[in-house]
C-alpha positions as CSV (number, residue, x, y, z in Angstrom):
1,M,-8.6,61.4,4.5
2,E,-6.3,58.8,3.6
3,D,-2.6,58.6,5.1
4,I,0.8,59.6,3.0
5,I,4.3,59.3,3.8
6,I,6.6,61.7,2.3
7,F,10.0,60.2,1.4
8,G,12.6,63.0,1.7
9,A,13.5,65.7,4.2
10,G,15.0,68.3,2.2
11,K,14.6,71.7,1.0
12,M,10.9,70.7,-1.1
13,A,9.7,68.8,1.7
14,S,7.5,71.7,3.2
15,K,6.3,72.2,-0.2
16,N,5.3,68.4,-0.9
17,R,3.4,68.3,2.5
18,E,1.5,71.3,0.8
19,W,0.7,69.5,-2.4
20,A,0.0,66.3,-0.3
21,E,-2.4,68.0,2.0
22,F,-4.2,69.8,-0.6
23,A,-4.5,66.4,-2.5
24,G,-6.5,65.2,0.8
25,Y,-3.9,63.3,2.3
26,R,-2.8,62.9,6.0
27,V,1.1,63.1,6.2
28,L,2.1,60.7,8.9
29,F,6.0,61.7,8.7
30,F,8.5,62.2,6.6
31,V,11.6,59.8,6.2
32,D,14.9,60.5,5.2
33,N,18.3,58.4,4.6
34,D,20.4,60.8,6.5
35,P,20.6,59.8,10.0
36,G,21.1,63.4,11.0
37,K,17.8,64.4,10.3
38,W,15.9,61.6,12.1
39,G,14.3,62.8,15.3
40,G,13.5,66.1,13.7
41,T,10.5,67.6,12.6
42,I,9.3,69.5,9.6
43,D,6.2,72.1,10.2
44,G,5.6,69.6,13.6
45,I,5.9,66.8,11.5
46,P,8.6,63.9,12.7
47,I,11.5,62.9,10.4
48,C,12.1,59.2,10.7
49,S,14.2,56.1,9.5
50,P,13.2,54.6,6.3
51,G,13.2,51.3,8.7
52,I,9.4,52.5,10.1
53,L,8.3,51.7,6.7
54,K,8.3,48.1,7.6
55,D,5.0,48.6,10.1
56,H,3.2,50.5,7.2
57,S,1.4,49.9,4.1
58,C,0.0,53.4,3.1
59,R,1.4,55.5,0.1
60,V,4.7,56.9,-0.2
61,L,5.2,60.2,-1.9
62,F,8.8,61.1,-3.3
63,S,11.0,63.1,-5.6
64,D,10.4,62.5,-9.3
65,L,14.3,63.3,-9.5
66,Y,15.4,60.5,-7.2
67,G,12.3,58.2,-8.0
68,K,14.7,55.3,-9.4
69,E,16.4,55.2,-6.5
70,I,13.7,55.5,-3.9
71,E,11.8,52.7,-5.9
72,A,14.6,50.5,-5.7
73,Q,14.8,50.9,-2.2
74,L,11.0,50.3,-1.6
75,E,11.5,47.2,-3.6
76,E,14.4,46.1,-1.2
77,I,12.2,46.2,1.5
78,S,9.2,45.0,-0.2
79,Y,7.2,47.9,0.9
80,R,3.5,46.9,0.1
81,G,2.2,50.5,-0.2
82,Q,1.8,52.7,-3.5
83,R,4.2,54.9,-4.6
84,T,4.0,58.4,-6.3
85,G,5.8,60.4,-7.5
86,V,5.3,64.6,-6.8
87,R,4.6,65.3,-10.3
88,Q,1.8,62.8,-10.4
89,L,0.6,63.5,-7.2
90,K,0.0,67.5,-8.0
91,K,-1.8,66.2,-11.4
92,E,-4.3,64.1,-9.2
93,A,-5.0,66.9,-6.8
94,V,-5.9,69.5,-9.7
95,C,-7.9,67.1,-11.7
96,S,-9.6,65.5,-8.4
97,K,-13.9,66.4,-8.6
98,D,-13.8,66.8,-4.9
99,I,-10.7,69.5,-5.0
100,N,-11.1,71.6,-1.9
101,I,-11.2,75.1,-3.2
102,T,-13.7,78.1,-3.3
103,L,-13.6,79.8,-6.9
104,P,-15.9,82.3,-7.7
105,K,-19.4,82.0,-9.3
106,V,-19.4,81.7,-13.3
107,Q,-21.0,84.7,-14.7
108,S,-24.3,83.8,-16.4
109,G,-25.1,84.6,-20.2
110,R,-21.4,85.8,-21.2
111,E,-20.2,85.0,-24.3
112,A,-16.8,83.0,-24.0
113,G,-13.4,84.4,-23.9
114,F,-9.8,83.2,-24.3
115,V,-7.3,83.0,-21.5
116,F,-3.5,82.7,-22.7
117,D,-1.1,80.9,-20.3
118,A,1.9,83.6,-20.9
119,Y,3.4,82.3,-17.6
120,F,7.6,82.4,-17.4
121,P,9.0,83.0,-14.1
122,G,11.7,85.4,-15.5
123,S,12.1,88.5,-17.6
124,N,13.2,87.2,-20.9
125,W,11.3,87.1,-24.1
126,G,10.9,84.6,-26.8
127,G,8.5,83.0,-29.3
128,V,5.7,81.7,-26.7
129,E,5.4,85.4,-25.4
130,S,5.3,86.8,-28.8
131,F,2.2,84.3,-29.8
132,S,0.7,85.0,-26.6
133,C,0.2,88.7,-27.4
134,M,-0.1,88.5,-31.0
135,V,-2.8,86.1,-30.9
136,A,-4.5,87.5,-28.3
137,G,-4.0,91.1,-29.8
138,G,-5.7,89.1,-33.1
139,L,-8.7,87.9,-30.8
140,S,-9.2,91.5,-29.4
141,E,-9.6,93.2,-32.7
142,L,-12.6,90.7,-33.5
143,G,-14.2,91.7,-30.4
144,V,-13.3,88.8,-28.3
145,R,-12.7,89.0,-24.5
146,T,-9.2,88.3,-23.8
147,C,-6.7,87.5,-20.5
148,L,-3.0,86.8,-20.4
149,L,-1.7,85.3,-17.0
150,C,2.2,86.4,-17.0
151,G,5.0,86.2,-14.2
152,P,6.8,89.6,-13.4
153,N,8.1,90.4,-16.8
154,E,6.2,93.8,-17.2
155,R,7.0,93.9,-21.1
156,F,4.1,91.9,-21.6
157,D,1.8,95.6,-21.1
158,E,3.5,97.2,-23.8
159,F,1.9,94.7,-26.3
160,A,-1.0,93.1,-25.1
161,D,-4.1,94.4,-22.8
162,H,-5.5,92.5,-19.7
163,C,-2.2,91.0,-18.7
164,L,-2.5,89.3,-15.0
165,H,1.0,89.1,-13.2
166,F,1.8,86.4,-10.7
167,S,5.4,86.1,-8.5
168,G,6.8,86.2,-5.1
169,V,4.6,83.3,-3.9
170,E,5.1,79.6,-3.6
171,E,3.8,77.0,-6.4
172,L,0.5,75.8,-4.8
173,E,-0.4,79.5,-3.7
174,L,0.4,80.7,-7.1
175,V,-1.6,77.8,-8.7
176,K,-4.4,78.6,-6.5
177,E,-4.3,82.3,-7.3
178,M,-4.2,81.7,-10.8
179,A,-7.2,79.1,-10.6
180,V,-9.4,82.2,-9.5
181,K,-8.4,84.6,-12.2
182,I,-9.3,81.9,-15.0
183,A,-12.6,81.0,-13.0
184,E,-13.6,85.1,-13.4
185,S,-12.8,84.6,-16.8
186,L,-15.6,81.5,-17.5
187,P,-16.7,80.2,-19.7
188,C,-13.1,80.3,-21.8
189,I,-11.0,78.5,-23.7
190,F,-7.5,78.5,-22.3
191,I,-4.6,78.3,-24.4
192,S,-1.2,76.9,-23.0
193,H,2.4,76.3,-23.2
194,A,2.1,74.0,-19.9
195,S,3.5,76.1,-17.2
196,V,2.4,76.1,-13.9
197,A,-0.5,77.5,-14.9
198,L,-1.8,74.3,-16.3
199,Y,-2.4,73.1,-12.9
200,A,-4.9,76.3,-12.3
201,A,-6.8,75.8,-15.6
202,Q,-7.0,71.9,-14.6
203,I,-8.5,72.8,-11.1
204,V,-10.9,75.1,-12.9
205,R,-12.0,72.3,-14.9
206,S,-12.5,70.0,-12.3
207,V,-15.2,72.6,-10.2
208,F,-16.5,74.0,-13.4
209,P,-15.9,70.9,-16.5
210,D,-18.8,72.5,-19.0
211,Q,-17.4,75.8,-18.7
212,I,-13.5,75.4,-20.2
213,Q,-11.8,74.0,-22.6
214,V,-8.0,73.0,-22.5
215,V,-6.2,73.6,-25.6
216,I,-2.0,72.9,-25.3
217,V,0.3,74.5,-28.1
218,A,3.1,72.3,-28.6
219,H,5.7,75.2,-29.3
220,G,8.8,73.3,-29.1
221,D,10.5,69.9,-30.9
222,E,12.8,68.8,-27.7
223,K,12.3,65.5,-25.8
224,N,10.7,67.6,-22.6
225,T,7.8,69.2,-24.8
226,Y,6.6,65.9,-26.2
227,E,6.8,64.1,-22.7
228,T,5.2,67.0,-20.9
229,L,2.4,67.4,-23.2
230,C,2.0,63.2,-23.6
231,Y,1.4,63.5,-19.8
232,W,-1.2,66.0,-20.2
233,A,-2.8,64.8,-23.3
234,D,-5.9,62.9,-21.0
235,Q,-7.2,66.2,-19.7
236,A,-6.3,68.2,-23.0
237,D,-9.3,69.1,-25.5
238,K,-6.8,69.2,-28.2
239,I,-3.0,69.8,-28.7
240,V,-1.9,72.2,-31.5
241,C,1.2,71.5,-33.3
242,I,3.1,74.4,-35.1
243,S,4.9,72.2,-37.2
244,K,4.3,69.0,-39.3
245,K,7.3,67.3,-37.9
246,I,6.0,67.7,-34.6
247,Q,2.2,66.6,-35.4
248,S,4.6,63.6,-37.3
249,E,6.5,63.2,-34.0
250,F,3.7,62.9,-31.4
251,Q,1.7,60.1,-33.7
252,N,4.8,57.9,-34.7
253,R,7.3,58.2,-31.8
254,Y,4.8,58.9,-28.8
255,G,1.5,57.5,-30.1
256,L,-0.7,60.2,-29.5
257,S,-4.1,59.5,-31.2
258,K,-4.4,62.2,-34.5
259,D,-7.7,62.9,-33.1
260,I,-6.2,65.0,-30.4
261,L,-3.9,66.7,-32.6
262,L,-4.2,69.8,-34.8
263,Y,-1.6,71.3,-37.2
264,R,-1.7,75.1,-37.4
265,P,1.6,77.0,-38.7
266,N,2.7,80.0,-36.0
267,P,1.1,83.2,-37.0
268,I,2.9,86.3,-37.1
269,Q,1.5,90.3,-37.3
270,L,2.1,91.1,-41.1
271,P,3.9,94.0,-41.2
272,A,2.6,97.0,-43.4
273,L,5.1,96.8,-46.7
274,A,4.5,96.7,-50.4
275,E,4.0,93.8,-51.8
276,K,7.7,93.4,-53.7
277,K,10.9,94.3,-51.6
278,K,13.2,97.0,-53.0
279,P,16.6,96.2,-53.4
280,Q,18.6,97.1,-50.5
281,G,21.8,97.9,-52.1
282,S,25.3,96.6,-53.2
283,R,26.0,95.0,-49.4
284,L,24.0,91.8,-48.6
285,K,22.4,92.5,-45.0
286,I,22.1,89.4,-42.9
287,G,19.6,89.3,-40.1
288,F,20.0,87.3,-36.7
289,A,17.3,87.7,-34.1
290,A,17.4,85.3,-31.1
291,R,18.4,85.2,-27.7
292,L,21.6,85.3,-27.4
293,R,22.4,81.7,-25.7
294,K,24.6,78.5,-26.7
295,E,22.0,76.3,-26.1
296,Q,19.3,75.7,-28.9
297,K,20.4,79.2,-30.4
298,R,24.2,78.3,-31.3
299,V,24.9,82.2,-30.9
300,H,28.8,81.1,-29.8
301,L,28.9,79.6,-33.2
302,L,28.0,83.0,-35.4
303,P,31.9,84.0,-35.2
304,E,32.7,81.4,-37.5
305,I,30.3,82.0,-40.1
306,I,31.2,85.7,-40.3
307,D,34.6,84.4,-40.3
308,A,34.2,82.3,-43.7
309,C,32.4,85.2,-45.1
310,V,35.3,87.7,-44.3
311,E,37.7,85.2,-45.9
312,R,35.7,84.6,-48.8
313,K,35.9,88.6,-49.1
314,L,32.3,88.5,-49.5
315,N,30.5,92.3,-49.5
316,V,28.1,91.2,-46.7
317,E,27.3,92.7,-43.1
318,F,25.6,91.0,-40.3
319,H,23.1,92.7,-37.8
320,I,22.1,90.8,-34.8
321,A,19.1,91.6,-32.6
322,G,18.4,90.2,-29.1
323,E,20.1,89.8,-25.8
324,G,21.1,86.9,-23.3
325,E,24.6,85.1,-22.5
326,C,26.4,85.3,-25.9
327,L,26.0,89.5,-26.2
328,E,29.8,89.9,-24.4
329,L,31.4,86.8,-26.3
330,L,30.2,88.7,-29.7
331,Q,31.0,91.9,-28.4
332,A,34.6,91.1,-27.5
333,Y,34.4,89.3,-31.1
334,V,33.7,92.2,-33.1
335,E,35.9,94.6,-31.1
336,E,38.8,92.2,-31.3
337,K,38.5,92.0,-35.1
338,H,37.8,95.3,-35.9
339,L,34.7,94.6,-37.3
340,E,32.2,97.2,-35.9
341,E,31.2,98.7,-39.9
342,S,30.2,95.4,-40.9
343,V,29.1,93.2,-37.5
344,H,26.0,95.3,-35.8
345,L,24.8,94.2,-32.5
346,A,21.3,96.0,-31.7
347,G,20.4,94.5,-28.5
348,W,16.8,93.6,-27.8
349,I,14.3,94.9,-30.1
350,A,10.5,95.4,-29.2
351,P,8.0,93.0,-31.1
352,V,6.5,96.2,-32.6
353,D,10.2,97.2,-34.1
354,M,11.1,93.8,-35.5
355,A,9.3,94.9,-38.9
356,D,11.4,97.3,-39.4
357,F,14.5,95.6,-38.4
358,W,13.7,92.9,-40.9
359,E,12.7,95.4,-43.8
360,K,16.6,96.0,-44.0
361,Q,18.3,92.9,-44.1
362,D,18.4,90.8,-47.2
363,V,18.5,87.2,-45.5
364,Y,17.3,85.5,-42.3
365,L,20.3,83.6,-40.5
366,N,19.4,80.7,-38.0
367,I,21.7,78.1,-36.9
368,S,19.6,76.1,-34.3
369,D,20.2,72.5,-33.4
370,F,16.0,72.8,-32.6
371,E,13.1,75.1,-33.1
372,G,9.2,74.4,-33.0
373,M,8.6,76.9,-36.2
374,S,10.7,80.6,-35.5
375,L,8.4,83.3,-35.0
376,A,11.8,85.6,-36.4
377,M,11.7,83.2,-39.5
378,L,8.1,83.9,-40.6
379,E,8.5,87.6,-39.6
380,A,11.9,88.1,-41.6
381,M,10.1,86.2,-44.6
382,A,7.2,88.4,-44.4
383,C,9.3,91.4,-44.9
384,G,11.3,89.8,-47.7
385,A,14.3,88.6,-46.0
386,V,15.6,85.3,-47.4
387,P,16.1,82.1,-45.2
388,V,19.4,80.3,-44.6
389,V,18.7,78.0,-42.0
390,T,19.5,74.8,-40.8
391,E,17.4,71.9,-40.9
392,V,15.0,72.2,-37.5
393,S,11.2,71.5,-37.3
394,G,9.1,74.4,-39.3
395,V,11.2,74.9,-41.9
396,S,10.3,72.5,-44.5
397,D,6.5,73.4,-44.1
398,L,7.5,76.8,-45.8
399,I,10.8,76.7,-47.3
400,E,11.7,74.5,-50.6
401,D,15.4,74.3,-50.5
402,G,17.1,76.7,-53.4
403,K,14.0,77.9,-54.2
404,N,12.8,80.4,-51.4
405,G,15.7,80.0,-49.2
406,F,18.1,77.3,-48.2
407,I,18.0,74.6,-46.0
408,V,21.4,73.2,-44.4
409,S,21.7,70.0,-41.5
410,V,21.9,70.7,-38.3
411,D,25.3,69.3,-38.1
412,N,26.8,71.2,-41.0
413,W,26.0,74.4,-39.7
414,V,29.1,76.3,-41.3
415,K,27.8,75.5,-44.7
416,T,25.2,78.5,-44.2
417,A,28.4,80.6,-45.2
418,D,28.0,78.6,-48.5
419,K,24.3,79.8,-49.0
420,I,25.2,83.4,-48.1
421,E,27.8,83.7,-50.7
422,I,25.2,82.1,-53.3
423,L,22.9,85.2,-52.6
424,S,25.5,87.8,-52.6
425,K,26.5,86.6,-56.2
426,D,23.0,86.0,-57.5
427,R,20.9,88.8,-56.5
428,D,18.3,87.8,-58.9
429,M,17.6,84.4,-57.2
430,L,17.2,86.7,-54.1
431,Q,14.9,89.0,-55.7
432,R,12.7,86.0,-56.4
433,A,12.7,84.6,-53.5
434,S,12.1,87.4,-51.6
435,D,9.0,88.3,-53.3
436,H,8.0,84.9,-53.1
437,N,8.1,84.9,-49.2
438,M,6.1,87.8,-48.6
439,C,3.2,86.4,-50.7
440,L,3.7,83.0,-48.9
441,I,3.8,84.5,-45.3
442,R,0.8,86.6,-45.9
443,E,-1.2,83.8,-47.6
444,K,-0.4,81.1,-44.4
445,C,0.3,83.1,-41.5
446,D,-1.6,86.2,-40.6
447,V,-2.8,86.1,-36.9
448,S,-6.1,87.5,-38.1
449,D,-6.7,84.3,-39.9
450,Y,-5.3,82.5,-36.4
451,A,-7.6,83.8,-34.5
452,K,-10.8,83.5,-36.8
453,W,-9.5,79.7,-37.0
454,L,-9.4,79.8,-33.1
455,M,-12.7,80.9,-33.2
456,E,-14.3,78.3,-35.4
457,T,-12.7,75.8,-33.9
458,F,-12.9,76.2,-30.1
459,H,-16.4,77.3,-29.0
460,F,-19.3,76.3,-26.6
């Protein structure tokens, strides 16, 4: 057992000690720059001045948040030992062949199943949650064994079978509990969005390397997603990119080998609709469905688009579905401007009811500053709604600007009002684009086809 020193005696110190011991280290002591903590203890282990490091040369563990500052301090005293951030130590721990954990034995002769990382600590609902439920359902219909690892959100139980909920425990205990459940599902393909459940899957892989494949789905086009998935790429069998842009970014900007990357657009559960959409009437109906927040979705900007349409006297109405921080803002705006007849706030709509929502809309509106590939966009297009969207990841995979929808730059989001005006006046174009989109999504984004693709691509 190697010795380790933990730099930092704050609120995460005890949890870092647990991870260090799980990784096989013996914690000698904590060090901290706060003299007020010197002489105290954490879990019975003493807290010392950083000056004590001059007498040691073992590994030092520190918070990634303050990594640069601590590295500089260690350089200043010419510390000879290794330095490790907490994230790196956790990865080393779960990927160790000598990991100290007892897991259930693998059931012999069982067909491989799919385990979905659907874990989030909160109760919100978004694309990853819908993706997990839909794809698991598509596999189940093909007779494949599935399981979802979820947080406390009980909504999962309404839309998917075999949901396992985890909540109310410290991270390491949570990881251990998840690892046991994954081991009980072996052999399996683990489909991850790189939550804490990925740690658990790596533990299982360390113990049963021939019984699990780890597939990470790149759901987002933000820096953190790229960096996190690159960090785990050496432990993944494949990374599935849901847009061509995401695949290109991984290769060209982040240097991942094309061999580990697969491109596959997001799937949806196709609605049972006619091949062509019936005209909705003289008033153009514009649908918006998302988490109602400023970050990414930029919902606080919707009133400016609505105002632009009102000023032009367009015969339109807006239907906004979702919940979140901007709901009160929208409610106050509608009340202040007396727009109750033309702006309708539907609140949260269950996934199984979204087809009914989109079937009533003529236009799908999205003004996000980044996306992966919006499931709402695919669902809307499948129901015949014509997209008017900002130029984010995934849109150019399916939309030809001016043919089956409109794309505006992220910075010129207000120009969506111009495109809405075009569709309001040119109903023939609206109908052509609607018919095209309904056929296109059925051809490219059927969850049944996606489930078959998973089975053909990942197997033992």
